[in-house]
N, C-alpha and C positions, 0 to 999 in steps of 0.2 A: 579132510574133505574139502575140496576146492570151493572158493566162493563163487556162487553164481549171481552174476549181475541181474538185478531185477530192474526192468525198465520203469521210469517213472510215469505215472498217469499224467496225462495232459490236463491242465486245469480246465474245468468245464465252465462254460458260460452260463450264468444264471438264466432262468426262464425269461424270456423276452429278449434276449441278446444284448448286443452293446448299447442300443438305444436305451433300454431300461437302466442299465448302469450309468448312462450318461445322464439320465433325467434324475436319479436318485443320489448321485455322487455329490457331496457337500461342495467339494471345490468346483465342479462344474456348474453346480446350482447358483454359486456365487458369481461365477463368470457371466451366466446368463442375466443375471440381475443387473450386472454391470454394462451389459451391451448398450442399452438406451442411453445411458450417460456417456459412454464411450462415443457413440455415434454423434450425440449432441456436441461434445467437445471437439472431435474432428471437423464437423461441419461448420461450427461457429468460431472455433479458435485455430485448430491446426491449419486448416484450409486458408483462411484469411492471412495467417501469419506466413505461411509459405508462399502465397500469392504476393505478399508484400515485399518479401526478400527477393522474389523474381522480378518484380517491377523495378527495384532498386537497381538492377543491372541492366536496365533498358531506358530508352529515351521516350517513354510513353507520355502522351499529353492527353488532356480530356478532348475526346473526339477523334483521336488519331492513335492507331495502333503503332507501337514503337518497335525499334529494332534492338538487338542486344548490343550494348555498348561496353560490357565488361565493367571494370571499376570506375569508370569515367565520372560517374556522379559522385562517387566517394573522393576522388581526386579534386573534384570541383569544391567539394565541401571542405577538404583539407586547407585550401586556401581562402576559404569564406570567413571573413571576420564576424560576420553576424551569426554564423553558425557556432563559433567558438564562444560568443558572447551568450548565446542561449544555453550552452553547456555550463558555462559558469553560473548563469542565473538559475538553472536547473538544480545544480549541485548545491548552491547557496540556499535556494529556497527550500530544498528537501532537508538539508542538514539542520538549518535553524528551526524550521517548522516542526520537524519530527522531534528534535531534542526537547523543545518547549512543550509540546504536545504530551510527551512522555512524563515531563516533570510535573506539569499541571494535572494531568490525569492520574498519576500516581497519588498526588496529594489529595485529589477529590475522592479517589477510591478508599484511601485511609480514613478519610474524614467521614465518609458515608457508611463505612464499617463500624464506626462507633455508634453506642447507644445515644441517640439524641432526638429531641422532639421534632415532629414533622419529618422523619427521615424519609418516608415513602413519597411525599409530596416533593421533596428536594431531589430525590432520584429522578422522578418524572420530570422535573425542570432542567436537570442536566441534560436529558435526551432531547429537548426541544431544538437545539441547533443541528442534531444529527438528522431529526425528522424532516425539517424544513427543506424543500428541494434546493439543490445547489444554486440554480440560476436565481431563485428569489433571494437567496442569501447575498448572492453576488449584486444584486440590484439594489438590495437594502443598503450594503456598504457602498455601492457607488454613490447613492444619495447622501450617505453620511459624509463620505469624503469629498463630496462635490466642490468645485472651486468657488461657486457663488452661494449655494444654499446649504452648506455644511453645518450641521448642528454644533459641530466641535468649534469651528471657526466663530460662529454666532456667540456661542457661550463664552469663549475667551475674549471676544471684543466686548461684551458687556461687562466681564470681570476687569477690563482694562489691562489684560496681559498682553494682547497684540492690538495693532492699528488697523490691519487689513487682513483679509481672508488668506489662509493658507492653501496654497495650490498643491494639495495632496497628491493628486494622480497626475500632475503635470510636471513634478520634479522627480528626477530619477531616484534618489535615495528615499524620499517620502514614498513613492509608488511601490517600491520594493517593501518597504516596512508595512504598507497597507495591505498588500495582497498576502503577506506572510501572516499578518495579524487575523485577516479574514480565514485563512486556511487554519490557522490554529483554533479559532472559534468554531469552525465547522468540525474539526477532527477530534477535539479533546473528549466529546461524550463517548466515543467509540473506544477510546482508551481507558477512559475512567470506568466505564460500565463492564468492559471485559476483565479489567485488573480487579474490579469489585467482586465480580463472580469467582475469580480465582482466590481471593481473601475469604470467601464464604467456605471454602473447602479446608481451610487451615484449622486444626483442632484446637479449641480454646484451652485445652489441658496443656499444651506445649507452652503457652504464655504463663499459665499458672504455675508450672513447674519452673520455668525461668524466673519468674517473679520471686518465688520462694528462695531460689539461689542467689537473689540479690542483683538480678539483671535489670538494667535501665530500659526505657523505652526505645532508646536507639540500639541498644544491644539486642533487644527483641526483634527490631526490624532488621538489623545486620545479620544476625545468625539464625533466625527463624523465618521471618516474612519473605526476605529477599531470596534466600536459597530455594524455598518452596515455590516461589513465584517465577523463577528463572525460566523454566520452559514456556510459561504463558507469556512473560515478557518478550521472549525471542519471537513467538509467533506473532503478538500483537504489533511489535515493532517492525517485523518484516512486512506486514500488511500495510502498515502506516507508511512506510518508506515507499512501497510500491504504489500506493494510492497518491501519495504526494508527488513522486517523481512523474507520474503520468498525468498530473492534473491538467485539465484543459478548461472545463466549464468556467470555473472561478475566475481565472485569468482572462479569458476571452470575452466573458460579459462584464469584467470591470475595466480592463485597460487595452484589450486588443493586442497586448505585447508591448504597448508604448509606456511612458514616452521615450522615443529615440531607441527602441528595442530593449529598454531597460528591464522590462517584465517578460519579455519573450522567453518561454521554455521551449524545450525542444519538441513538445507535443504542439503548442500553438504555432511554432514556425513550421512545423510539417504541414500542418493544416493550411496555413497561409500559402506555402509554396505549392502545395498538391491541388488544393481545390479552388483557392481564389486566384492564384497565378496560373493555374492549370498544368503545372509541371509535376505530373503524376510520379515520374520516375525519381526526380530529385526529392520530392516530399517522402516517398517510400524509403529513400536512403537515409534520410534523417530519422525516420521512424526505426529503421533497421538498426541505426547507431545507438539507440537506446537499449538494445537488448544485452549487450556485455554489462552495462551498468546494473540492469535489473537481475542478471544473473550473478554478478558480484554480491549483491544485497542478499540474495537467496543463499548463496554458498556461505557467507559470513555467518548467517543465522544457523545453518544446518551444521556447520563445524563447531559452532558454539554449543549446539545441543549436544553433539557427540562428545565434545569434551567434558561437559557437565555429567554425561552419563559414565564416562570413565572415571571421573573423579569420585562418583558415587558407587563404582564397582558393579554398574549395570551391564547387562549384555547390549551390545550395540546392534544385534540384529533386529 
């Protein structure tokens, strides 16, 4: 008997039609919840970023609509020694400050994770630099490093170490050291508290088993603490690098980029050229030149996390 082809029935839509499925499908439900956040990010982040990149290809000035000039602003910056000095200052500032913030923050996190008296009060004290507004911190350091009224110079003079005040913010080397120190003081709490939260998730039984096997404190850190903290370290350091690289308030309140442009970062130079000098196109070009550096920092962190997952045999999806 020959086989008879039986036509398949068409799938029936549930009662209420496609709109009902749309409302009750979990994937679509998640999408609807993300729409407000997406709109916020597009309006306040994506649009300003796109507008800034567009302005970098124009000769726009404050009070005057510019014309498209192609890569003229970037060609001008390529021959601008002050711009390259700001790039050097930004990389130096970011590398030194981020490295020291990580080292000090990790040490504080390990210290606060131990059983010690007044631990809760010490944790609260560590957060103080992060809670204080950045401009207030900058003004406080400006007074501390003032050429005439510096408490450091006053103390050293009374101890007989120096004969005259140190011009902290008037010397190029001292100015760089001072702004880096201020940034470290400001950023250590974020690193310390975040890593401390990660340490709280490590099971004490792992350390107990390692101690029974004769592991030292360094071996516990090397083979237990550090591997388990690696994802958190990658995220924390990515944010730390991004925040430090784009720092503006601290530098502008303390030195305005001086002396002799020694503390000018790309962010402060962009503000100076765009807002103070009125060259919006040139300032936007400096800001746009920061994007490759920021993307490089993000990609290094992302590839580091993916490599870590591969070593642990996890799925990269």
